[in-house]
LOVOKOL-734976 format. One line per 5 residues: their letters; for each residue x, y, z of C-alpha. Coordinates in pm, whole numbers. Layout:
<recs>
A = X Y Z | ...
</recs>
This chain:
<recs>
MNVYT = 18047 12213 19015 | 17936 12361 19345 | 17605 12317 19549 | 17401 12665 19486 | 17177 12799 19703
TDKIR = 16847 12950 19547 | 16910 13321 19550 | 17229 13205 19329 | 17042 13048 19074 | 16935 13209 18747
NVVLL = 16667 12951 18527 | 16736 13095 18158 | 16536 12938 17848 | 16701 13071 17521 | 16356 13115 17267
GHGGC = 16357 13224 16892 | 16324 13137 16544 | 16497 12814 16391 | 16858 12910 16302 | 16856 13268 16494
GKTSL = 17162 13127 16676 | 17037 12996 17005 | 17274 12719 17000 | 17571 12912 16918 | 17500 13152 17166
VEAMA = 17504 12865 17440 | 17840 12722 17300 | 17981 13094 17346 | 17866 13109 17704 | 17985 12754 17764
YLSGI = 18344 12874 17640 | 18325 13202 17844 | 18257 13050 18159 | 18532 12784 18129 | 18327 12471 18057
TSRMG = 18465 12403 17718 | 18810 12486 17624 | 18737 12551 17244 | 18412 12656 17061 | 18210 12402 16855
KVSDG = 18032 12471 16567 | 17674 12360 16451 | 17793 12338 16093 | 18074 12066 16268 | 17832 11902 16482
NTVSD = 18051 11933 16808 | 17867 12194 17014 | 17754 12137 17395 | 17394 12134 17350 | 17344 11957 17023
FGKEE = 17445 11614 17128 | 17212 11386 16960 | 17294 11208 16612 | 16980 11377 16434 | 17070 11706 16572
QKRQI = 17411 11688 16452 | 17318 11524 16109 | 17041 11813 16041 | 17198 12079 16186 | 16940 12189 16354
SISTS = 16801 12134 16746 | 16538 11861 16797 | 16525 11848 17171 | 16588 12065 17463 | 16943 12061 17646
VVPIE = 17002 12191 18000 | 17380 12342 18026 | 17444 12485 18374 | 17724 12742 18398 | 17889 12960 18650
WEGVK = 17930 13300 18622 | 18022 13525 18932 | 17953 13314 19195 | 17599 13223 19014 | 17499 12933 18864
INILD = 17299 13017 18535 | 17051 12671 18413 | 17064 12758 18038 | 16782 12561 17882 | 16852 12537 17488
TPGFF = 16531 12486 17294 | 16441 12406 16909 | 16354 12721 16714 | 16138 12459 16456 | 15800 12464 16541
DFVGE = 15744 12042 16486 | 15951 12030 16838 | 15728 12302 17036 | 15666 12016 17270 | 16038 12052 17408
VEEAV = 16003 12474 17417 | 15701 12436 17650 | 15856 12178 17890 | 16155 12435 17881 | 15980 12730 17915
GAADA = 15740 12553 18228 | 16067 12522 18434 | 16244 12844 18345 | 16235 13154 18566 | 16332 13407 18263
AVIVV = 16381 13384 17906 | 16628 13543 17666 | 16462 13554 17292 | 16728 13548 17019 | 16696 13738 16743
SGKAG = 16885 13725 16443 | 17029 14091 16324 | 17076 13992 15984 | 16740 13809 15954 | 16534 14026 16197
VEVGT = 16192 13965 16382 | 16071 13633 16224 | 15760 13420 16325 | 15981 13209 16553 | 16029 13562 16773
EKAWE = 15671 13652 16760 | 15604 13308 16913 | 15842 13327 17166 | 15704 13645 17306 | 15360 13490 17330
LCDKY = 15485 13162 17520 | 15677 13478 17759 | 15342 13596 17817 | 15156 13314 17863 | 15399 13169 18095
KLPRF = 15460 13557 18267 | 15839 13523 18193 | 16065 13856 18258 | 16276 13834 17905 | 16593 14006 17751
IFVTD = 16615 14049 17374 | 16974 13928 17218 | 17041 14043 16887 | 17308 13824 16727 | 17511 13790 16377
MDVDN = 17634 14105 16464 | 17940 14069 16286 | 17777 14002 15978 | 17799 14295 15730 | 17443 14353 15656
ASFRQ = 17280 14321 16022 | 17088 14597 16169 | 17066 14625 16554 | 16841 14949 16481 | 16564 14757 16290
VVEDM = 16559 14490 16533 | 16468 14746 16787 | 16233 14954 16571 | 16045 14608 16491 | 16000 14531 16825
TNAYG = 15891 14844 16956 | 15641 14840 16664 | 15519 14550 16749 | 15540 14538 17155 | 15539 14885 17282
KKMAP = 15779 15099 17414 | 15863 14864 17682 | 16192 14792 17467 | 16498 14949 17630 | 16843 14929 17435
FHLPI = 17121 14853 17715 | 17370 14854 17450 | 17435 15045 17096 | 17681 14902 16846 | 17977 15054 16760
RENEK = 18071 15019 16354 | 18390 15105 16202 | 18468 15014 15824 | 18144 14800 15834 | 18299 14586 16144
FVGYV = 18108 14552 16419 | 18414 14695 16699 | 18224 14777 17010 | 17935 14896 17176 | 17818 15192 17397
NVITE = 17671 15108 17758 | 17360 15316 17772 | 17338 15298 18122 | 17688 15444 18205 | 17688 15640 17884
TGHRW = 18050 15479 17801 | 18194 15327 17475 | 18382 15018 17488 | 18615 14832 17224 | 18727 14455 17171
QGKEV = 19113 14438 17120 | 19187 14068 17083 | 19017 13921 17419 | 19065 14257 17609 | 18777 14522 17626
VDCEV = 18898 14870 17646 | 18725 15236 17695 | 18691 15444 17399 | 18483 15779 17324 | 18099 15742 17229
PEYSK = 18109 15802 16841 | 17925 16136 16727 | 17647 15921 16511 | 17558 15726 16853 | 17490 16020 17076
ANLQL = 17172 16137 16930 | 17030 15775 16993 | 17226 15723 17333 | 17036 16020 17443 | 16681 15884 17351
CKDTL = 16753 15559 17493 | 16880 15691 17814 | 16573 15908 17832 | 16371 15600 17793 | 16560 15439 18086
MEAVA = 16528 15717 18321 | 16140 15723 18290 | 16112 15379 18325 | 16349 15418 18663 | 16136 15727 18752
ETSEE = 15804 15564 18761 | 15928 15263 19022 | 15853 15512 19281 | 15701 15853 19372 | 16026 15943 19524
FMERY = 16205 15894 19215 | 15932 16045 18988 | 15967 16380 19209 | 16361 16377 19163 | 16322 16318 18829
FGGET = 16090 16597 18756 | 16347 16811 18951 | 16588 16726 18730 | 16819 16555 18959 | 16997 16241 18811
FSEAE = 17031 15870 18969 | 17307 15685 19063 | 17450 15387 18851 | 17324 15191 19159 | 16987 15336 19205
IRAAL = 16941 15312 18820 | 17021 14910 18822 | 16827 14825 19133 | 16536 15021 18941 | 16587 14838 18646
RSNVI = 16587 14514 18782 | 16244 14566 18946 | 16125 14653 18623 | 16289 14351 18447 | 16129 14174 18690
DGTIV = 15788 14236 18651 | 15811 14257 18280 | 15761 14646 18239 | 16111 14673 18076 | 16242 14466 17823
PMTMG = 16608 14514 17760 | 16771 14458 17427 | 17149 14369 17359 | 17357 14278 17094 | 17660 14062 17029
SSVLC = 17816 13802 16809 | 17844 13433 16907 | 18106 13330 16694 | 18353 13608 16825 | 18227 13582 17163
QGIYT = 18124 13979 17160 | 17899 14089 17384 | 17830 13780 17573 | 18032 13853 17862 | 17790 14161 17914
LLDDI = 17477 13950 17857 | 17617 13695 18139 | 17639 13986 18366 | 17319 14105 18294 | 17144 13755 18358
VKYMP = 17304 13785 18719 | 17227 14146 18750 | 16872 14183 18626 | 16710 13854 18629 | 16506 13689 18861
SPENK = 16655 13410 19120 | 16346 13122 19184 | 16328 13264 19552 | 16124 13547 19381 | 15877 13322 19204
EMAGI = 15583 13160 19375 | 15450 12769 19320 | 15181 12626 19490 | 15041 12241 19443 | 14814 12050 19647
NLKTN = 14933 11848 19989 | 14733 11529 19912 | 14747 11466 20267 | 14553 11744 20373 | 14400 11849 20060
EIFQA = 14534 12220 20118 | 14746 12424 19914 | 15104 12358 19965 | 15297 12714 19889 | 15635 12568 19781
NYDFS = 15732 12885 19654 | 16112 12759 19610 | 16160 12753 19952 | 16440 12544 20086 | 16348 12522 20456
KAKSA = 16013 12312 20333 | 15940 11944 20270 | 16139 11868 19996 | 15921 11823 19658 | 16017 11814 19279
YIFKT = 15868 11812 18920 | 15986 11649 18673 | 15969 11883 18361 | 16137 11662 18096 | 16263 11266 18052
IVDPF = 16577 11203 17826 | 16571 10806 17710 | 16865 10747 17496 | 16953 10414 17416 | 17352 10512 17471
IGKYS = 17322 10722 17810 | 17011 10564 17938 | 16687 10755 18110 | 16718 11065 18319 | 16444 11245 18466
LVKVC = 16508 11612 18456 | 16389 11776 18765 | 16310 12154 18902 | 16299 12119 19272 | 16024 12323 19432
SGVLK = 16080 12285 19767 | 16329 12176 20037 | 16676 12026 19934 | 16714 11704 19734 | 17014 11500 19833
ADDVI = 17145 11151 19678 | 17042 10866 19875 | 16703 11046 19970 | 16368 10812 19920 | 16130 10985 19694
YNSDK = 15776 10939 19652 | 15604 10983 19350 | 15244 11031 19385 | 15119 10975 19036 | 15250 10623 19011
DVEEK = 15214 10593 19379 | 15567 10421 19432 | 15844 10487 19651 | 16201 10502 19471 | 16536 10565 19584
VSKLY = 16775 10845 19445 | 17089 10664 19444 | 17238 10929 19228 | 17208 11302 19143 | 17350 11430 18869
ILQGS = 17395 11807 18673 | 17344 11749 18290 | 17591 11949 18062 | 17432 11875 17727 | 17469 11474 17747
KPSEI = 17758 11491 18010 | 17625 11386 18376 | 17816 11505 18640 | 17763 11404 18987 | 17623 11634 19277
KELHA = 17566 11566 19624 | 17235 11820 19645 | 17030 12020 19484 | 16841 12339 19650 | 16511 12454 19588
GDIGA = 16483 12645 19258 | 16774 12437 19098 | 16749 12200 18782 | 16903 11856 18769 | 16851 11493 18707
IAKLT = 16784 11178 18846 | 16889 10815 18655 | 16681 10527 18641 | 16366 10655 18807 | 16188 10326 18630
AARTG = 15858 10432 18734 | 15891 10823 18681 | 15734 11021 18377 | 15760 11368 18233 | 15500 11563 18483
DTLST = 15496 11351 18776 | 15568 11526 19111 | 15828 11359 19340 | 15766 11437 19752 | 15814 11252 20046
KATTV = 15545 11031 20218 | 15532 11233 20501 | 15437 11550 20265 | 15285 11406 19990 | 15266 11709 19718
KYGKT = 15113 11697 19369 | 15167 12035 19126 | 14972 12092 18793 | 15120 11947 18442 | 15284 12171 18181
EISTP = 15022 12202 17920 | 15174 12060 17599 | 15049 12121 17245 | 14781 11835 17113 | 14957 11632 16831
YTYMR = 14755 11665 16466 | 14978 11555 16194 | 14928 11170 16153 | 15068 10928 15938 | 15057 10537 15921
YRAKN = 15320 10333 15997 | 15409 9955 16008 | 15764 9770 16026 | 15975 9704 15717 | 16046 9384 15885
KGEID = 15723 9151 15996 | 15956 9034 16283 | 16036 9374 16440 | 15657 9472 16519 | 15741 9416 16914
KVAQS = 16075 9601 16884 | 15902 9911 16706 | 15628 9923 16941 | 15858 9929 17237 | 16092 10167 17061
LQKMS = 15827 10389 16999 | 15671 10359 17351 | 16022 10464 17516 | 16056 10752 17279 | 15695 10885 17360
HEDQT = 15825 10889 17731 | 16084 11158 17621 | 15833 11338 17370 | 15490 11415 17477 | 15391 11529 17147
LKVVN = 15453 11202 16989 | 15125 10946 17033 | 15095 10580 16887 | 14705 10531 16797 | 14627 10169 16717
DAENR = 14308 10189 16491 | 14154 9848 16511 | 13888 9913 16293 | 14101 10006 16003 | 14342 9739 16084
QTLLY = 14633 10030 16071 | 14889 10167 16348 | 14900 10535 16339 | 15177 10791 16446 | 15077 11156 16573
GMGDL = 15335 11429 16563 | 15345 11795 16510 | 15439 11806 16188 | 15604 11630 15879 | 15968 11715 16000
HLDVV = 15899 11538 16392 | 15768 11205 16219 | 16067 11217 15942 | 16315 11229 16292 | 16104 10975 16468
ASRLK = 16123 10716 16163 | 16519 10851 16128 | 16566 10781 16518 | 16376 10447 16482 | 16653 10340 16223
NEYKV = 16981 10525 16347 | 16918 10427 16715 | 16714 10145 16815 | 16807 9986 16467 | 16467 9927 16346
DVELT = 16274 10041 16036 | 15977 10178 15976 | 15764 10294 15658 | 15544 10608 15705 | 15245 10586 15442
RPKVA = 14962 10790 15408 | 14670 10670 15664 | 14337 10509 15539 | 14025 10703 15618 | 13734 10523 15791
FRETI = 13499 10555 15542 | 13148 10343 15621 | 12881 10202 15442 | 12503 10238 15463 | 12183 10247 15227
KKSSD = 11927 10477 15143 | 11661 10282 14988 | 11482 9933 15092 | 11506 9578 14947 | 11356 9269 14931
VEYKY = 11553 8964 14869 | 11579 8609 14913 | 11882 8377 14900 | 11863 7953 14894 | 12212 7812 14983
KKQSG = 12218 7436 14848 | 12521 7207 14853 | 12480 6844 14792 | 12811 6630 14859 | 12733 6276 14907
GHGQY = 12600 6207 15264 | 12467 6527 15428 | 12413 6804 15229 | 12375 7171 15325 | 12040 7389 15299
GHVKM = 11956 7745 15416 | 11681 7955 15258 | 11616 8290 15383 | 11386 8576 15245 | 11488 8917 15398
RFSPL = 11390 9284 15393 | 11657 9529 15439 | 11599 9918 15515 | 11774 10225 15627 | 11800 10260 16014
DNLEE = 11773 10574 16128 | 12062 10537 16396 | 12367 10544 16226 | 12581 10495 16545 | 12448 10099 16510
SYEFS = 12570 9837 16247 | 12248 9699 16239 | 11898 9603 16392 | 11781 9261 16329 | 11415 9143 16370
QEVVG = 11194 8820 16261 | 10852 8847 16133 | 10835 8446 16062 | 10534 8234 16082 | 10424 7903 16104
GAVPK = 10801 7793 16159 | 10899 7840 15785 | 11254 7887 15948 | 11303 7734 16282 | 11346 7961 16608
NYFPA = 11707 7745 16651 | 11855 7941 16344 | 11763 8282 16455 | 12088 8307 16614 | 12258 8148 16290
VEKGL = 12102 8416 16079 | 12204 8726 16286 | 12562 8561 16294 | 12582 8606 15923 | 12476 8925 15976
QESVL = 12740 9010 16226 | 12976 8896 16003 | 12843 9093 15685 | 12853 9432 15830 | 13274 9399 15925
KGPLA = 13307 9443 15579 | 13042 9594 15315 | 13013 9461 14989 | 13032 9825 14805 | 13424 9915 14882
AYPVV = 13493 9637 15187 | 13414 9941 15440 | 13224 9861 15818 | 12864 9873 15731 | 12593 10121 15972
GVKAV = 12275 10191 16011 | 12060 9888 15822 | 11763 9730 15968 | 11739 9354 15833 | 11391 9166 15893
LYDGS = 11396 8810 15846 | 11009 8741 15721 | 11016 8373 15556 | 11227 8106 15432 | 11236 7737 15448
YHPVD = 11441 7448 15584 | 11503 7104 15516 | 11508 6875 15809 | 11794 6683 15743 | 12037 6863 15549
SSEMA = 11982 7231 15719 | 12248 7345 15970 | 12314 7679 16132 | 12639 7710 15895 | 12435 7677 15585
FKMAT = 12158 7965 15739 | 12480 8168 15822 | 12585 8143 15450 | 12260 8227 15299 | 12218 8523 15525
IQAFK = 12600 8637 15423 | 12471 8607 15021 | 12136 8771 15057 | 12292 9059 15264 | 12518 9105 14982
KGFMD = 12252 9097 14695 | 12003 9308 14951 | 12270 9566 15024 | 12360 9637 14669 | 12009 9650 14578
AHPVL = 11919 9900 14844 | 12114 10224 14687 | 12430 10179 14881 | 12624 10470 14977 | 12955 10559 15121
LEPIA = 12973 10774 15440 | 13287 11005 15490 | 13410 11093 15854 | 13344 11490 15912 | 13574 11695 16166
SLKVT = 13518 12001 16328 | 13825 12191 16245 | 13935 12530 16407 | 14194 12775 16227 | 14355 13049 16416
VPDAY = 14508 13291 16159 | 14613 13710 16158 | 14350 13885 15968 | 14568 13904 15657 | 14588 13520 15569
TGDVM = 14203 13483 15609 | 14138 13515 15241 | 14434 13250 15132 | 14313 13021 15399 | 13954 13043 15325
GDLNK = 13991 12956 14945 | 14216 12650 15070 | 13975 12550 15273 | 13710 12527 14972 | 13956 12319 14777
RRARV = 13943 12072 15041 | 13557 12062 15045 | 13540 12224 15380 | 13257 12420 15470 | 13287 12715 15683
LGMNP = 13058 12793 15933 | 13205 13118 16048 | 13475 13367 16137 | 13532 13468 16541 | 13794 13789 16623
AGGRQ = 14039 13664 16889 | 14295 13898 17006 | 14440 14033 16669 | 14354 13695 16477 | 14055 13518 16333
VIEAD = 13913 13167 16424 | 13759 13020 16135 | 13522 12746 16208 | 13439 12475 15938 | 13327 12112 15880
IPMTG = 13600 11951 15685 | 13622 11571 15543 | 13901 11411 15734 | 14046 11328 15347 | 14076 11694 15324
LFGYC = 14314 11727 15648 | 14587 11505 15480 | 14914 11736 15467 | 14714 12074 15608 | 14971 12117 15867
TDLRS = 15264 12192 15618 | 14992 12398 15375 | 14841 12589 15660 | 15212 12668 15756 | 15351 12766 15407
MTGGR = 15016 12986 15305 | 15039 13172 15687 | 15450 13161 15712 | 15408 12936 16003 | 15187 13216 16189
GTYAY = 14846 12971 16138 | 14737 12717 16410 | 14457 12405 16368 | 14279 12168 16570 | 14046 11964 16491
EFARY = 13812 11648 16633 | 13585 11401 16480 | 13231 11513 16460 | 12974 11291 16225 | 12956 11080 15911
EQAPS = 12835 11218 15608 | 12729 11102 15301 | 13019 11118 15027 | 12944 11282 14703 | 12930 11063 14432
DVQEK = 13264 11136 14226 | 13441 11076 14588 | 13219 10729 14615 | 13322 10612 14260 | 13705 10675 14334
EVAAR = 13693 10505 14622 | 13517 10236 14516 | 13747 10173 14212 | 14041 10211 14429 | 13929 9938 14724
AAKVA = 13810 9702 14418 | 14170 9736 14284 | 14333 9681 14630 | 14110 9407 14711 | 14175 9220 14388
EGSEE = 14564 9267 14462 | 14505 9110 14798 | 14634 9386 14943 | 14313 9549 15129 | 14529 9632 15445
</recs>
């Protein structure tokens, strides 16, 4: 592929609901631009952008892929993103690297949750956008319905650039609103035709909307518009370009990816109306001078680039996908990674077309490419030079809240599983591995159940290790509510030295639940010699690790050693430690032991219509709703919820709200568990201890 300058580059991200046709659209674009000689199908698993084994097996996009194509002397970097919410991290990475978006909507399914989420992402990153309606070859597809729904949802900025022509229920052509001309497909040719009568009224409405938008771009145009003058096609297109770039107009167009209809005009419109990176601002910090570095995709400035995504594939190796923010990046450059404080040599530069790397000599500011085998580099790192060290802000990535416990099926593969997961977490920033030492379990955090299922499947198929995902243990605690007074005599005689330790102890609740225990002694007259006090404390230290009630850690116990006795020959530290352990067990169970459960502060954000269902579900999960706050057409429900009630919440919330609800939580404190929960938990733990599988 040729080297392109900044003004000849378009970085376009495809967004939309899962299954709306983004990957098929990329396939049609790749075919039209000559990258492929035949169009692949998602169902056949032979598309350019869905090259992963999991993607081919499940027939969905799981990771973002870059497909650069050449069109009329312009390079269009197409970023194909997943539509399923479990892979939102991939979408956020792609949106951070794009300069414009095409929101794909199925003409058959209409506006869906994924369409709304795509729009919100474009608003957040201030991206100019197109709406492309696919599946127009399907009988019941309705372009008009999508236009109406989008206009109702987002106002009058929707501007259809084309209208469909149908004959005998078939999609046969389109009307160009700007030129007011009709076009039909005949084989591979597009021929002119008359505008059908039924389209004329709608065409006039769409044209008037466009002319109003054009008139608003300058006072001179406004005067001409009210003076009844018409604008030339060149004037209309120039005005519309500035409207599209500043977001006051969102063009709507349509086609069929399967029949390759409407794709040609879409590519033309991307080149004509979407911004090149040179129109965008981009700023970082110059670490040498501590001043703002205005990169602004200027090729004449010091070279710098941002790693927006990492691909770690057992088959194709490691690639760092970069967007060049300033200067020109060349093969054999020595670059400095300020995040890791290392210099590395760029041996070769690539552009990736799906999984196929092609070498390239240089990448100009604003372009997207890949560097292989940067050992220290991670997603979010900034690459620059030692002379001008620059750092850019990292893209915001969603926090994962769904988690499962995982363990290697084969004990000998524990290290291999850990290494494989580490590689995968370099690639996927929404995947987190947490070692919960307290409960002796390893946890895998992701964006949803499908995400974790894909991770387990990839481990098996790509990294050749098997893991088992199970429900995680919840970190209960044990404490006491009353006081107790106990004594215990540990006595053993077995020829020669015996064992003798005798303690009298008081146990009572400690106000501080942050501490496991507090130990003090009130021994008088040397009933227990001082040198045995550390042994008594050691016994307590061991006892609080696994409480007598349900083998959970103990918190908030005050222990006082006030009396006891010793034997001048048989007493030993071990004997006093054992006596303390037994005294603790008895004393703890006599002092009204209770289980404490972890409570999380939960925030659920849902559209107003779903608040009733969500509140009802929260009550079932034993949550205490603390209040509701309105936030931009939505409600934020705040509640305290036991951690046990959060298991499976992601899936349930999505099904209740049609995927529109989101939630976040953090651990708040421990509270006494209700008696029925305590009984159930104690019985379950007793059964596990009896089986010897309390892991």
